[in-house]
N, C-alpha and C positions, 0 to 999 in steps of 0.2 A: 607473378608479382600482382597485377594487374587485378586478379581471378581472389588474390590474398586479400590485400585493399579493402576492397568489397567488401569478400565475410567479415572483415571491421568491421566497413560502418555497417551494417544490415544489423550487427549487434546494436540494442538499443543499450545498452548501459557502458555503450563504447561513444557512440555517436554522443549520449549525449554527454559525459566528461568533456568529449569533446569541441559541443559548443556551449559546454561553462569555460571551458580553459580559453576558448576565441574573447567568451565576452569581456574574460578579466581583462589581458591582455589590450583587448579594443579599448576598456574603458579606461586601462593606464593611458594607453598611446593616444586617446584622446585630447586627453584631460595635459598632458605634455605638449600636446600642439597646438592648443589656446593656450600655452604657459608661454609657449616659443613665437608664435604670434604677439605674442601681446604685448611680448619687451621685442621684437623684432622688424618681422613682418615686410624688409628691405626690396621685396623685387614685386612691390605693391605696385611703383611707378603712381603715386601720386604725384608725386613731386612736378612729374612729366609732365601729366594731362592740364597742372596747374601753368604748369611754366604755358605750355598749348593756349590755354583759355585767356593769359596776360598777355598773349602776347610776344611770348620769350618762347624763340629758341630752340625747344627742348632737344637737339642734335646737335647744334652748338653748343649749347653747356658742360652737354656731355662731353662731349670730344675737345673743347677748353673748355675748362671750367673757372669761371672768374667773368666771362663772356661777359651775362648780365646783372645784376651788381639785384636788382629787385628781387630774382629771386634766392637768395645766402637767406633770403629768414628758411630757406626750405632744410639748411641744414639741422634745420632740428627732426626734419623725418627722415632726411638720411643724407652724410658725410660727402660721399658724388651722384651727382645723375646719371642714372645712365638708361637714358631712352632708345633702344631696340626694337620698340615698335613703329609700325607706321602709323600715320600720323589718325587714318580713318579709324584706328586701333584705337587711341589713343582717346579719341570722344568717345566710347564706349562709357568712359568711368570720371568722364565729366559730373554725375549726378553727385556724386562723392565729391569732388575739387571744393567744394560750397560747403566739407566739412571744416574746422579743422584740424592737420593731423593726424592728430594721439585719438580726437574720437573716431577719424576717417577709418584707422586703423581699427578701431575696436568692428564698425558697421563691416567694413573684408573679413573679416572673423566671422561675424551673425552672415552675412552675405552666401562663402564657405563651406559654414554648415550647414544649411536653408540648403545649396547645393548639392551638399553629400546626401542626404536626403533623398533630394529631386533624381540623385544619380541610380541610389536603391531604387527608389518608384521606378524609376523609366529603365531599366534592365528590366526588374518585373513585371514590364507592359510591351517589351520589346525580344530581345533577344535570348533573352532567362526566362521565358515566360512558362516556357517547358519544363525549368528544374524542380525537381523534388526538391517541399518546403524547407526542412531539414538545411538542406545542398545547398539550398542559396543560400540560408542564413549563414551558415559556415563559412559562404563566402566571400558576405558582406564582411565577417564582423573580420577574417581574415585578412581583408582590404586595409578595415581601418588599422588593425594593427599592424598591421604593415610597416614598417622605417618608412617607404615611401611616399603613404599620405602622411603619417605624420609630419614631414619636411614639407613635404609642401602644401599642408594647412599653417607651420613653423614661419617658412621664410613666405609668404605673401605668396605665392605664383600665381596662375587663372589659368592654372590644366582644370581644376576641379570646377571653374566660372565655365571654361570652351564645353567641354565633354559633356555637360547636361545640359547648354547649346544643341549636341547635335545628337542625344540622343532625345532632345527633343521635338526635333528634326525628323528623326527618322520614325516618331510619333506618330509625324502627323502623315506622316506618308503612306499611314496605315484607314487611315480617317475617310470614310464615305463620299462626304458632301465635299466636293474636287473645290471647289474654291476656301474655304477650312484648309483645307490638308495645303494646296497649290500656297497662301499663302503663310502659312504657321510654317512651311516648311523655307520659305524664301526670311523670315524676317529668323529665323531661329539660327540659319547657316552663315544670316550675314555676321549675327552675335560670337557664333561657334569661330569666325577664321580670329577671332582675338590669337590663341594659339596656333594659330596660323602651320607652324610644326610638323604639328600633329593631323589636325581636322581639317588639312588642307588633302594630307593622304587615304584619312578617313572616308571624304568628301565622293573620292571616285566610288565609293556605294551608292549614291544617288547615280552617280553613271552607268553604276548594272543594275539598277533601278526604272534605268532611261525614264528622268527626273532631268532633263537638260536643263528645261526652259529656269527651277530653280538655281542652279548652279550659275547660269549667265545672268541670272538679274541681282541673285547674294552678291556676287563679283562685281556689279557695273556701278550696284549700292558702294564699293570703297571704291572705286576709279573714282564719279561723282564725287566724295569725300574729300579723296587724295587733293584733287583740284580745288577744295573751297580751303584745304589746309594751305593750300601753295597761295593763295590768292591775300587768307591772313594774316600772313608770315611776310607775306611780298617773297617767295623766293618762287625757285622754277618747277613744275610739275617732277620732271625727272629727277630736283634736287630731293624730293617725297621720299623717291624712292630708296635712291641713291643711299643719304643719309643714316637713317634708320638701320642698314646692308650695310656698309659703314662702323657701325659701330656695332654691332651683333660679331661681327665678324672679327673681332679681336677672338671672340668664345671659342672659336672654333673648331677648338685643338683639347677643351676643358669638358667637354662634355662628357657619358659616361661610358656608355660603353658601341655606341654611334662609329658612323663613320668616321668622322671627323676625328674623333677623341683615339679612332683605332689606328687612324693612316695619318696623325700628328699632324689633322689640320690640312694636309695635302688641297690643295686642287680635284685632284682627282675622286679624295670622296664627295664632290658634290658628281664627278659621271655620273659615277657610281652608282651615284644615289638616281638622277637620271635612270639610268639605261635600268633600274628597280622600275623607277616610274611607267617608266613605259611597261617593263611588261605586267605590272598591275593593274594597268588601262589596257589590255590586250585582256586578261584574266577577262574584266567586267562587264568588256564588246565584242568577243570574237566570237560566236553560235554552239552549241551543243552538239555533240554528236551525239552524246543516251542522252538520258530522261535527267540526271544530276540535276540542271534548275528548276526544273519544276516543281521541285519536295521543299519541303519545307524550310528542312533545316542548311539546307542551299546557302539560306544567308546567312547563320549561325558559321559556314564554316568562311562561308568572302570576308564575313567582320572580319573573326583571327585572322586571315591571315596578315591582313588589312591593318590591322591594331597589331602587331605583331616588328611587322614591317616601319610602323610608321615613328617608331619608338631609337632604330638608325640611321634609318636617309640619313637626318638631318642632326644641330648639333638637341642633343637633351641630358639632361642627370637627372642622376637615380628618382628622383620624386617625382618623374612624368609617368614611371611602371604601375600605379595601383593600378593604372586601365586592362593593363594584362591578364584582372580577374573575367572579362568578355569572353577571353578566349576559352571557356566555363563552354560558351554556343557551340564551339566544335565537336566535342564530349558527351552531345548532351540524346540520348534518345528517347521513341515517342513518351516513354514511361516513366523521363523525369531522372531515367536510371544516365553513366558515362560511361561505363565498357557494355562491352558486345555479352554474349551470354556464357562464347567461348566453349560450347555446345555443337555437335557434325552439321545444324543447323543453320550456325553462325554466318553470313554475310562479310560479302570486301570492304565493306565499310565498318562495322561491328567488330573485325578484327584491329583492319587500324587504327580504330581509337583504342581496343583492347592493349594495344602495342603503346600508341602513343601515349595515355594516360600517364606510369611513372614517369614521364620526362616531361610533363605539366607541373606535376606537385614538386619535383624535381627544381622547378624552373622559381615556380614563385616561391618557396624555402628558399632558392639561393637569392634570387633577389631581394626581394619580403626582408632579410633575416641573416644569410647570413655577410651578403660586404657590411653590414653595420657592423655585428662582429669584428671583423678586420679594415673596422674605418678606410672601408671604401679602396686598401694598401695596391696597390699593382699590382701584386700577384691575383688578389681576389678579381681585380676587374678581368683580368687574362683569365680563370681560372671560369669566371661566373659567365662572363662573356662567351668562352669557349660551348658551353652548354646551354649559353636564349641563343647562341645565330642556327649551332646543332641542329636542333628544338626546332624554330624556325624553318628553318629550314628544310625539314622535317614535316613538318604542316604545311606547307604551300607544295611540295611533293603533292600529301596525300590528300591537298583538294585539289588538282587536278587532273591526281586519277582516278580520285569517286565524280567529277565535275563530266566525264566524259564517259562514263561506267553508267550502265543502265538501272544496277539496283546502290547507283549514288546519290 
């Protein structure tokens, strides 16, 4: 099947037809996403950030509406405040709080469009730099055409924002000037933690790259700002951690395909997530017996594993899943193709890629389109979730095998 897909793609007429169709789909999806964002953007959290600026505790207002009459005017923005971000993260939105609610919403839409362009540029500059030009274009159009991206833009979520800065941090890792590399990576990491359920697992990539100071300092900056927030709101440091978790904890069972949704909000989901995180950490730091770590595509394999797991470890709605286009990095060969030759000289890496490639395409189609067709019904989530979990397990096993293999 993989060879058949490759032969079809290699036909120029088929390739261009696919690109034209995806371009039309992406254009329609983008327009609809912008229209939805202009009408809603309910997850932007302008109100929570504005409350923080005014000295009103956004977490108390979220848990006990009406606590602060001064924020009653925020009803123009959203009927119910839902401050589920830590105060040091809400501070990143302060520049938007000086704008009226509607203008701030439009500013956030423009920002997310800029982040989208940045994500495309940075993926091309980092994990997908070796991809064939047409293949890269097809996957970027597929990302925008998919339901996750459209919903991400429409509800004003923060994954575009955070993923852009994570990729920017990765880009800074490769700069030759050590001071620029260090300062840029620290600042980018500090900002990218806004969507910490995604980017904290992804930050293990920096541990894999042995860039420990960047991790420590970027995290310490948030510790300091949390202390500042505690002083500003006249509350304790511990409450500045506990209160956002209480607000977000109410959503634990309402995700898409994650452990919390799978286990209906059971505490066992957190235990399972910690076990997986420990395994990912071990993959990042344990020595390699073979030569796999030294090859360039080892980075692509590891980030693919992190991406896939990050979306199911903790609460995530399916609008975050647009980032799985990055998993293309797992399949890229040196010439920018995605499958092995299938011939007698094909090595272990080529065979694994060839076997898993159809599974990746199936996951993309299922997550990007099938769930929407069935309105994310329970049966569709079960079916798509099964495919996603099996594929994630297979990619992880393959990455471990190739990591220890001389031809990996």
